[in-house]
N, C-alpha and C positions, 0 to 999 in steps of 0.2 A: 593696226593698219586696216582701213576699210576701203574696199574697191567697189565701183559700180557693178550692177548685175551683168551677167554674160549677155552679149548682143549677138544674135544669130545673123547669118548672111541674109536670109529672107525669113519672114515670119513662119512659114511652114516647110522650109527646105532643110534637107540634111546637110551636114558639113561637106564641102567639096572633096571629092576623092579622085585619084587617078592611079591606075596600075602602071608602075614604072618598070617592073620586070616581073618574072614569074614568082618571085619570093617577097616582093615589097609593094605595099600600097601606101600612098601618102595621103593624109587628110589635112585640110586646112580648117582651123576653127578659131573662134575668138579667144583671146587671152582672158583669163579670170584670176581672181585672187587665189583660188584653190590650186589652179595649175601653176601659178607663179611661185607659190611658197611650199608646195607639197614635196615630200621626199628630200628634206633638207635643202630646199630651193634648187633642186636639180634642173628644173625648167629654166629658171633665171640664169643659171650657169650655162645652159645650152644656148640660150638666146645670146648671151654675152660672147660665147665662143664664135657664133655666126657673125656677130658684129666685129669681133677682133680679126676674123679671117678676111673681112672686107675693109670697112672704114678704119678699123683699129690698126691696120698695117700702114696707114698714112701718118703724116707728121704735121703738127701745127707750128707755124713760124719756122719751118725748115728743120726743127730740132726736137720738138716735144711730141712724143708718140700719143696718138689719140686712143690707144687701146685702154680697155677697162679691166679691172681686177677679175680674174677668172671665176671667182666665187659667185658672181652675179649680184652681190650685195649693192653695188652701185645702181643697178636697175631697180631693185626693190626700193631703195631710198628715193629714186626719182619718181616712182609710181606713188609712193607715200605723199610726196609733195605735189604730184600732178595726177590725182586719181581720175579726173575726167578724161584722161587720154586712154585709159586701158581698154575701153570698148572698141577703140579704133585700131588695135593691134591684132593681127592674125598670126598664128604659128602653124608651120607645116610639120607634122609628126608622122613617123613611120609606124609599122605594126607593133613595134616594141615600145612605143611612146617616146622615142628619142626625137628631140627637136632638130630638124634639118635646116630650118631657116625661118624668117619672120618678115612681116611687112608692117610698117608703122605709118599711120595716116593722120592728117590734120584736116578738119572741115571748117570752112568759114562760119563764124567770124574768128575762130581760133587761128593762131599763127604758127608756122612751122617751128620745130624744136631748134633747128640750127641757124635760124635767121637768114637763110639763103634766098627767101622768097616771101612775098606778101600775098596772102590769099585774097581772092575777090569773091563777091557774092555768087553762090552756086558752085564754087570750086571745091573739089576734093584733091588734096595735095598729098603725094606719097613722099614721106620723109626718108624712109629707108626701105629698101628691098635687099635683104641679106641672106645668102645661102652659105652654109658651112662648106669649107673647101672639099671635104670628102663626099659631099652630095651634089656637087656641081655637074652639069651636063646630063642630068636625069629628068629635067622638066620641072623641077621644084620652083624655079623662078617664075615660070609661066603660070603655074598653079596659084602662086601668091598674087600675081597680077590679076588673075581672073577673080580671085576672092576680093581683092581691093575694088575692082570695078563693080562687082555685085553689091558690095556694101555701099559704094557711092550711089548706085542707082536706087538702092533701098532708101537712102537719105535724100533722094530727089536732087542730087547734084547734077549739074549740066556739063561740067568740065572735069576731066581727070588730068592731073599734071604732076610732073616731077622734074627735077633738075639733075643733069648728068654731066660728069666731067668729060671734057673732050679726050678722046683716046680710050675711054672705058669700053671694053668689049661688050658689056651688057647693053650698050646702045643698040646693037643689032637686034637683040631680043625685044627691046622696047619698040623698035620700028616694025617688027613682025607683028607685034601685039596691036599695032594701030596708032601708037603715039607718033606725033609729027613735030619736028623741030620748028620752033617759032622764031620769026625774024626779030632781031634786036638791033638797036642803034649802034653805030660804030664806037661810041664812047662806052656804052655798057659792055659790048662784046670784047673790045680790044683793050680796055683800060680798067674799068671798075671791077668787072667779074674776074679777069685774070689776076689782078693784084690781090683781091679778096681770097680767091681760091688758092693762090700760091702761099699766102700767109696761113690760111686755115688748114690746107691739106697738102702743102708742098706741091711737087710735080710728079705724081705717082706714075704717070704714063709718058714721061720724058719731056724735054723742053720744047719739042715740036708740037705737043698737045697742050695748048694754053687756054685756060679758062673753062667755062661750062656753057651749056645750052639748056633752055627750057623746052620741054616736050609736053604736048597736050593731046588729049583725045576727046572729041566732041561726043558726049553721051546722048545728045538729043537726036543726032542724025540717023542713028540705027535703031531708034525705038520703034 
């Protein structure tokens, strides 16, 4: 298995860090082959746990769980088949090297992993922002978003975007971060998107939260 070289957030910058409390500092850094497969693929298993705590709790077609095997071998096989994606994944790790969460990105002209969106020229799309259940509420999600924006700016992207399910509490974080809900036509918002999301991820936030919305942040306006 061969992966691309590690991609830093900025050519001369250190990995992003934030003190979450007196005993823990979280660092976000790019995923690499060594990190993914070291220590019996422990990092791959940690990433998979974060995924399972989030998207993995949802169901496809109302019945089939989206969770992945806890060993992380599914992620390793995915990266073997899609090695060009690995430089666009960032992982948040604590002082002990444990992965607390990850962010996965797609840059135009590549297309998102889940088929929920079509990227446009200049767009950096966030496929996943996942934080392990035990690490939530500690600022990890915000740190991952900051890393994603830094990488997008490094690649000269002009728009940062993500799709969020209606009712997802993380939407408040995205709004604080500067992402803005984009208008959608009635057919897309009340028909196409709701039906697709219902089939793909069931209704994780209840029947009153129907479909999803696209959120974007203009990266040119604050340069």
